[in-house]
Legacy VTK file of the C-alpha trace (Angstrom):
# vtk DataFile Version 3.0
C-alpha trace
ASCII
DATASET POLYDATA
POINTS 170 float
0.000 0.000 0.000
1.203 3.515 -0.744
-0.117 7.053 -0.642
0.776 10.490 -1.971
0.728 13.131 0.755
1.209 16.903 0.576
3.042 18.669 3.389
5.157 21.799 3.426
4.222 22.615 -0.175
5.757 19.370 -1.475
4.344 15.967 -2.373
5.757 12.664 -1.110
4.992 9.086 -2.148
5.046 7.053 1.085
4.562 3.464 2.222
4.389 2.118 5.776
7.884 2.118 7.291
9.297 4.822 4.974
11.366 7.740 6.272
10.652 11.166 4.781
12.340 14.511 5.350
9.651 17.197 5.370
9.598 20.871 6.250
9.228 21.687 9.935
6.152 20.142 11.610
5.113 20.619 15.238
6.012 17.772 17.587
8.904 16.455 19.633
11.016 13.439 18.716
9.088 10.268 19.508
5.636 11.850 19.246
3.010 10.762 16.705
1.432 13.156 14.220
-1.348 12.711 11.686
-1.144 13.899 8.078
-4.580 14.454 6.548
-3.748 16.140 3.214
-3.755 12.864 1.222
-3.897 13.243 -2.579
-3.982 9.555 -3.569
-4.138 6.129 -1.900
-3.586 2.688 -3.428
-3.606 -0.768 -1.849
-2.585 -2.626 -5.009
-6.090 -3.546 -6.131
-7.919 -0.256 -5.566
-6.789 3.268 -6.319
-8.486 6.281 -4.787
-7.628 9.707 -6.205
-8.816 12.805 -4.404
-10.376 15.934 -5.824
-8.235 17.584 -4.382
-7.877 15.223 -1.351
-9.169 11.771 -0.457
-11.942 12.156 2.108
-11.319 10.229 5.338
-7.786 9.113 4.441
-5.119 9.529 7.114
-1.442 8.832 7.558
0.014 8.314 11.026
3.710 9.126 11.325
6.230 9.145 14.139
8.604 12.111 14.505
12.093 10.629 14.421
14.102 13.856 14.631
13.790 17.622 14.440
16.756 19.320 12.800
18.099 21.688 10.204
19.261 21.099 6.659
22.561 22.013 5.040
23.511 25.658 4.688
22.535 27.375 1.446
24.539 30.460 0.464
22.466 33.349 -0.912
24.493 35.927 -2.870
23.299 39.288 -4.203
25.624 40.954 -6.681
25.425 43.992 -8.970
28.269 44.445 -11.363
30.205 47.713 -11.546
28.399 49.032 -8.454
30.577 47.522 -5.672
27.443 45.868 -4.295
27.724 42.394 -2.793
25.611 40.803 -0.059
26.108 37.253 1.204
23.650 35.478 3.466
23.204 31.892 4.582
20.055 29.889 5.193
19.394 26.560 6.941
15.903 25.138 6.538
14.131 23.665 9.585
13.342 19.994 8.847
11.445 17.126 10.446
12.274 13.473 9.785
9.144 11.281 9.869
8.656 7.509 9.854
5.292 6.496 8.355
3.636 3.988 10.701
0.125 3.582 9.278
-1.909 4.423 6.166
-5.709 4.203 6.328
-8.441 5.092 3.848
-12.168 4.336 3.735
-12.943 1.138 1.823
-9.334 -0.122 1.963
-7.432 -2.259 4.406
-5.241 -0.353 6.863
-1.526 -0.888 6.289
0.800 -0.770 9.294
4.586 -0.699 9.390
6.376 -3.742 10.749
7.599 -3.259 14.298
11.364 -2.896 14.467
13.196 -4.190 17.533
14.737 -1.453 19.638
18.011 -3.366 19.999
19.440 -5.408 17.164
21.827 -8.124 18.343
25.254 -8.268 16.780
25.971 -11.278 14.603
29.088 -13.222 15.582
31.780 -13.704 12.949
31.938 -17.216 11.496
34.723 -19.290 13.058
37.247 -21.346 11.096
36.604 -25.088 10.877
38.632 -27.135 13.378
38.952 -29.971 10.839
41.257 -27.942 8.599
43.979 -27.856 11.230
45.497 -25.072 13.251
46.807 -23.175 10.229
46.784 -19.415 10.654
45.755 -17.219 7.723
48.623 -15.482 5.915
49.168 -11.817 6.719
48.816 -9.313 3.924
51.930 -7.392 2.925
51.813 -3.605 3.298
53.584 -0.724 1.598
56.508 -1.235 -0.781
56.842 -4.929 -0.012
53.388 -5.657 -1.404
54.765 -6.259 -4.904
57.524 -8.517 -3.610
55.049 -10.582 -1.630
52.996 -11.159 -4.749
56.061 -12.275 -6.733
56.202 -9.347 -9.150
59.688 -8.011 -8.350
61.368 -11.075 -6.861
63.108 -11.985 -10.142
64.575 -8.479 -10.537
65.684 -8.323 -6.923
67.340 -11.741 -7.190
69.291 -10.672 -10.297
70.524 -7.394 -8.761
71.612 -8.823 -5.385
74.617 -10.937 -6.593
75.786 -8.140 -8.932
75.848 -5.647 -6.032
77.764 -8.061 -3.804
80.356 -8.682 -6.552
80.850 -4.930 -7.154
81.250 -4.310 -3.435
83.846 -7.095 -3.132
85.941 -5.637 -5.997
86.086 -2.193 -4.361
87.470 -3.646 -1.131
LINES 1 171
170 0 1 2 3 4 5 6 7 8 9 10 11 12 13 14 15 16 17 18 19 20 21 22 23 24 25 26 27 28 29 30 31 32 33 34 35 36 37 38 39 40 41 42 43 44 45 46 47 48 49 50 51 52 53 54 55 56 57 58 59 60 61 62 63 64 65 66 67 68 69 70 71 72 73 74 75 76 77 78 79 80 81 82 83 84 85 86 87 88 89 90 91 92 93 94 95 96 97 98 99 100 101 102 103 104 105 106 107 108 109 110 111 112 113 114 115 116 117 118 119 120 121 122 123 124 125 126 127 128 129 130 131 132 133 134 135 136 137 138 139 140 141 142 143 144 145 146 147 148 149 150 151 152 153 154 155 156 157 158 159 160 161 162 163 164 165 166 167 168 169
């Protein structure tokens, strides 16, 4: 089930469980608000379009967070007049989680309850049947190429030549 709701001069397509970022709405974090300006509701089989809104349709949403958006820089500039004005603006926002969508003649859709604490999943352990072999450590930095076997042939060829040149000098 989904619905199209209008709030703050914008339209949002929402389903139960969705998070939306809307313009500032009254309510503290954790409180429940009701959005009644529903433009369209669909449950998959039926579609109800409002003229301009669907009568009796409601969306229940939980306020997750009240906050502000990113800063927008507003610049006024007139050329050849030495006129410049810079201002910033941060829009007040409300993050909502849609919990329920209801409309007359349609089944009410509710969001699935999320657990407050999600348990951490343990990392899979190595099989004991393979032996007590430890995994190889990865090479870091300049030795990474040598560990992969890319420069070992060059290094092996240069090493005896350097030793021979050093022995001649002494």
